[in-house]
N, C-alpha and C positions, 0 to 999 in steps of 0.2 A: 548291631549293623549301622553303619553310618546313614543317617537320613538323606534322602535325596534333596538336593537345593539346586534348583534351576538357575542356569548361567544368564545373566542380565545381556541385554543387547549391547554391543560396543559400537559406539558411532565412529564410522571410518571417515578418513579425510576426503570430504565429498569433493573437492577439486580434482582428485585422482578417480574417485570411485562413481561420481555422478556424471555419467556420460552425456546426459542431455546439456547439463550445465557447461561442461568442458567443450563440448562440441560446438554450441551455440557462441561461446567466447572466441573460439578458433575460427568460426564461420563468418563471424560479423566483424571480427577487428582485423585491421590490416597485421601484418606478420610484425612489423616493427612494434606497433603498439602492444601487441599481445606479449611480445618478448618483455617490454618495459614494465607491463601490468602484472607479469606472473609473479614476481616477488612479493608484491602487496598482497595479491589474491592468495598466495601459498602461506603467507604469514597468518592472512585471515582464517584459512582452513586450518591450521595447526592451532589457533588460540580457541577455534570452535570445538576442538576435541579435547580441550584442556582448561584452562583457566577461566574461560568465559562461562562454561557451564557452572563451574564452582562458585563463580560470583554471582550469577544469577540464582542459584539456589539459596544462597545467603540473604540476596536482595528480596526474594519471595518470602522467605522464612521470617523477615523483619520488615513488614509493610511499612509505609509512611504513617507519621503520627501526628496530629495536629494539637499543639499547645496553646490554646488562646491566651491564657493569663500566666503571668510569672507568680512567683510566691507571695508578692507583695500587693497583688490584685491589679497590676498594670496590664493592659491589653498588648500582648506581643505578638500573637499568632504566628508562634513558629511552626514551620513544617518541616519535621525532621525526617530524613531518608538516611538508608543504611548507607555506610561508607562505601559498600559493594556497589550500590546503585550509582554512586557518584563515580566510581572507578569504571563502570560499564559505559556510561556517558563518555568518560574521558578518552577510552580505548577508541570508540567510534570516531571522536574528532581527530585523535591522533594518527588513525588510518585514513583520515581524509574523507569519511562519508558526506560531510558538509563541504569540504574545501575542493574536491576534485573537480565538480562542474564548471568551477570559477577559476581553475587554473589552467596554464595553456599546455601542459604537457601532453593531454591526450586530446585536446582540440573538440571536435563534434563527437569523437567516440566517448568522452567522458562518462556520460549517462550510462552507456553501456558497460563499463567497467565498474561504475558504481552500482549498477543493478547487481554485478557478479558478487561484489563486497556484501551488499545487503543481503543477498540470499544466503550467504554463509552466516552472515553476523547476527540477522534478527531472530532466528528460531532459538538461540541460546543466550540471548542478551537480555530477557526479563522486559521485553518493549522498551529497552532505553533508546530505540531509535525515534521514539515520539519526540522528544524535544529535538533531537538532530532533524528530522523531517520539518518541524516547523521552523527551525533555524534556515535549512535550505531554502523554504519557501519564501521566508521573509527577505533573504537576500536578494532572492530573483525580483520581488516586487520591489524592493528599494533600487535596484539596478534600473529596472523597466520606467519606474515612476517618478523617482526623487533624487537627482545626482548629488544635492548637497547632503541630504540624511545618508544616501550611499557612501559618501566620502568619509563620514562620521562614524559609521557604524558596520560596513561590510568587513573592513580588515579585522576588526574584533570578532565577528562572527565566523570567520572562515580561517582563524589561527590555527594552528597545528603546534603544540598543544595550546591549552589555556583560553581557549575560546569562550565568547558568551554564547547562551543559548537565548532562543526568542520563543514566546508563547505565540498562540493565535485564537483570539477571543471573539468568537461569532456567535455562539449559540446562547440563547435567551429562551426562558419559559415561552414566551409569547410567539418567538420564531421558529426555533429548531432549524430545519432544513429551509423554510421559508424566512430569510434573512429580512425580507421587507417588515416583518413585525418586530424589528429590532426596537427595543422601548429607552435605551441607553441614550441620553442627551449629551449634547457638548455645548459648552458656554465659552465663548469668546473673551479672552482676558486682555485683547487689544494690545499684546505685545509679542505677538506671534505664537503664544501657547494658547491651550485650552484646558480646560477642565472637564472631566468626563463624570456623570452620575448616573447610576443603574447598576443593574446586577446582571453578572455573567454567570449562567447557570453550569456551564459545563467547561473548564479550563483543565488542558492535560498537561500544561507545563508551568504548573505553580511555583517551581524553584527556579524559573527562568531568570535573566538579566533584564530582558525587554520583552514586549509584546506588541501585535499589531491587533487593534480592537476596532470593530465597526460603531459607530454612533451617529446621531441624527442631531445636527446643528439645530440650535434654538430657532424656530420660525420656518425650518426647512419642510419641504412637503412629505406628506405621509408615504409610506410604500418603500421599495427599494430605491427609487430616484433620489431620494432625499437623503440617502446615507453618505458618509464620508469615512475615510480610513484615516486611523490615527496610530502613532507609535508614542510608546510610554515605557519609561524605565520604572522596573516594579519598586525599587527602592532608593531613598535619599540617604544614603550612608547605611546604617543598620536599622533605619526605618522605613515601613512601608509608605509608598507613594498614594496616600488617600486610599488605601486598600483594606478591607476587612476580610478575612476568612470566615465564611459562614460554617464550613464543615468540608470534611474530604468524603468523597465518593465511596461507597462500598459496591463494588463492581464484580461481576461474573467472573472475569478475568483481568489482566494487566494488573495484577495486585501490588506490584512493587511501584507501579507509577503513580506518582502523586496527582490526583485529579480532584479538583475543587469547586465549590460555589464561591463567589466572591462578591462583595459589594464594593463598588466605585462611587466614592463621594469627595469630589474635589482632587480627582486623579489627574495630575499635570500631564498632558500630551501635546505633540504636535502633529498636524495634519500630513499625511502622506502625498506629496504632489499637488497641495492645496486642497482647498474644499470642493466635494462633490465627486461623482463617479466612483464612489466607495465599492460598489459590487464588481464594476468591470476591473477594479484594480487588482481584486483579490482572484480573479480568474487565474492568473499566472500562479498564485499561491496554491490553488486547489490543484492545477495540473502537476506540481511538484508533489505535494503530498497524498495525492491519488497515486502517484507513482510508486511512493514509499510504501502506502498500503497493498499495492497489488505484490510488493516484494515480499512483505510480511506473509501474505497467502502461499506464496510461491516457496519461500524458505521453509514455512512450516510444514508443506507437504513433501518437498525435498528431503528434509531431515528426517520428518516421520517414515517416510519411505526407506530411507537408508537403516533406520533403526528396525523396521519390520523384515527387511531382507536379511540382515544379520540374524535377527532371532530365528527366524525360518530356517536358517542353518544350524541351530543349537536346540530348538525345542521339537522333541519327539512326540507324536501322537498316532496311535494305532500301529506301534511298532515300526514307524518311518518317520524321518524328518519331515517337517510342515513343508519344505521347499520341495518334497518329492511326492508330496499328495496333489493330483491333478485339479482337485476343487480349490486348493489354497493357490496354485499357481496360476489358474485362471482369474482368480478373484485380485490378487496383488497385480497382475499384469494389467486388469482394467484400470487399476487406480495408476499405475504407471503410464499408461496411455493418457489419462487426464493430466498427469504432470507433464508429460511431454508437449502436451497442446498449451497448458499454462505457460511452460518455458518459453514457448515459441512466441506468444502474444505479449508477454510481459517485456522480453529483449526487444521486441519490434518497437513496442511503444516507447521504451527508454531510448532506442535508436532516433525515432522520429523526434522525440522532443529534444533531445541534444543537438540534432541539425538545425532545428528551428531556432533554438537559443543562441546559435553562432551564426544565425542570419541566413540559412540555407533551408534545404528540406522543403516539404510540403506543409504549411501550416493548417490547410483545410483538412489533410488526412490526420494531422496530429490532434485537431480540434475534436474528431469523434473517437479516435482510437484510444485516447486517454481514458475518457469515461467508460468505454467498453471495456478496457482491460481491467479498471478497478472493479467494474460490476460483475464481471465474469469470473475473475480470479477470488474476489471476496466469497462468492458462493460455492466456486469448485473447492476453495480451500477447506471451508466447513464441512463439506461432503467427503472431501479427501482424509483430513483428520479424523473425522468420526468413523470411517471404515479402517484406518490405520490403528486407532486405538482399540478397536474390536478385534483386530486381528492379533491382538496380545493376550485375548480373552479376558479372564479376571483380574490379571495384573495390570492390563491397561487401565482399568478403574480406580487402581490405587494411587493416591495423591503422592505417596513417597517414592513411586516409580519415576515421577516426572513426567508421565505420558498425559494425564489429564489436562496438565497446561497448555500443551500444544493445541487441543480441542477448545478450551477456555478463551485462550488468546486469539485463536482463528477467528472466533464468533465477531470480534470488534472490527476486523477489516472489511466485514460487509455491512457495518453500519456507520463508522466514523467517515467523514468526508463525503456523505452522501449514501443511502441505502440503495437497494436494487432499483426500487421504482423512482427515485430522484435521478439517478444515474441514467436510466432508460428513458426518462423525460429530457434529461440534458443532450443525451444522443439526438432524439428526435429534434431538440432545438437546432443543434448543430447541422441537421441535414436540411433545415431552412436557410443555411447560409450560402451563399453562392460557392460552386466548385466542389462543395463536401461530398454529395453523392456520388458524383463522377470520380472524385479522386479515391474514395473507397472502394467502388465496383472496378476501377483500373488496376488498384494493388491487389486486390482480392484474385482478378483474372491473371495479373501477371505472376504471381505466387503459384497459382494453380498449374499455369502451364511453364514452370520453371524447371521441370524435371519430367522423366517419362520412364517407363520399363514396366514390367509385369505386376509389380507390387503397388505402383503408383496410379496407373492409367484409370483403373476402376474408381479408386476414390476420389482422383481427381476431376472425372466426370460427375460423380455427385456432388462435389463443390461448386462446378460450374451450373448444375441444375439448381442448386440452392441458391447461387446468385440471381438466376433467372427468375425464381419464385420471388426473390427479395425485390427485385428492380422496380416493380409497381408500388411496393411499400415506401421504397427511398423516396421516389418520385411525389407520393401523396401519404405521408405518415399520418397516422391517426392515433390520438391520445389514448383511446380505450384499447389499442394495441401496442402501447409502448414496451410493454416487457417482452410481449413476442418478437416484435421488430428488433429489440434490443439484443435478445438471447440468440436470434436467428442471425443477426449480423456478427454478434461475438463468435458464435460456434462455426459458422461460415469462415470467418477470418482465421480462426485457428487452425482450421483443417486446411486451408489454403496454405498458410504458413509451414504447416506440417509437410505438405507436398514437397516445398522448396527445401526443408531440412532434410527430410528422408532421401531425396535425390542427392543432397550434398553428402550425406553420411555414406550412402552407398557407393558413390562414385571416389571419395577421398578415402575412406575405411574399409569399404566392403562391409558395413556395418548395416544389417537389416532390422535393427531394433525400432528405429524411428518409423519405417516403413510398416511394421507390425503395429506400432501405436496408432499410426493413420489408419489402418484398416480397421482397428477396434473402434477409433473414435467415430468414424465416418459410417460405421455400421447401424448407429443410432441416427434419428432424423435431425439434420443440422437446422432446419426450421421447423418449429412447432406447429401442430394443426391449428387452424382458425377455430374457437369456440363454437361449438354447435348451437348454443343457447343465445338468445338476444340479450342486450345489455339489462333491461328491467328483469329478466328473468334471472340473470347472475347475481343483480342486486338482492333479489328475494333470496337467494341461496346463501349470500355472503351474510346478509345482516336481518333477514327476516322481514325485508320490506314488502 
């Protein structure tokens, strides 16, 4: 008798099958923009079910390798990556992942189109978007801060194909998220260039062509106010520009991505926009990379959900397909509701940032929406991919199924470019800026009231009640409540945006799925309860004090 062999899940064309993704693009993009964007989105969707996955498997199977010396004992510090990894990066460049926001074709809608491309590309690209995200961010900073450097480098970084890539070197052992602890120093050569001296502890684009790095000019004040931003080219011909590779990082995930510790000793660099204001200059960079991180969480969840749905129609348990078991349907539906909420917030953040970059929109709302989006989707992606891996049973735990990679790689999105606590504090700082609390509350209320009907009215009322609960916190945010406020804002915003999306889907397509997701999402509290214990008691519980 032939042994039973379980059919593997088959990834569908998500642009066709992923209704939240397709509907959001249709809802947010004008008809002519959507028509022009569809061929590129369709091409990326086709690649995601074919060659991208094969390339990602090869890149993961052959992780980067550091060769410090050649056969003759010379220090060479080669960082060897598999050709599949290089090709994955090239495909992202060719499809405009970096270039789109700086081209005129889609105008203020370019970030929305980009979010669609990223959602399709990221989960099957072995994190090849990392150097693309850094490059996108570097372009934005150069355009904002230094027209002369922009004229020299932007066309190289936005080419299709053959583009340069950029790193982003901020993290040091003394600093981490607190960049004020940066110990790298900069020495003026009196010819318009400087040399950098120090150690960058976590650099995720070691094979890039250029990098933006924070450093403290000699004699500058301590803390973040004394920092400046510099641009450097990594190599002078085939030699490193005063850079020594200490080692490559051994990470939980993103295994195909070369991440290194670097020593800078005489690295020639030029200041971006002059000396000073280093930290404010990287604010635009963080907006862009945080949006890419949110797309990583969104894409992993959408892709994992598509696999889980397909598998549920193939796998039998207790004499029935998984899809026919009520307990499994309810479980996957709850994950799908979270994905709908992630989708609504990710694309809203992209829409806001794209408008601001083109000189319109609401800078106040974008200022708080981007950190909230990255914070919420980073954690929701970990939650969702964990459940999705579990939905495959033991097969989901096998590395050669490719499923554990979704969960491993999802974890980085809640860490890089700001952990949950860092982003919650960033949202609180944004609330201290003029007009930000009002802009947030107005958008939540407008979205919650954008539609009505039997499936929407109850959840919309819960959104408005949550907003009323948040208003005193928005007016007087307390640091000890940062995570509660951040999560309350993010979930309330997601629910409000779902009200609008659900109304649109019902009116346009007679589709009640987004409304069902809205009901499931708002069945849980949108704003967490205030901790019953005082701060000292919490400290004793947390750390034994």
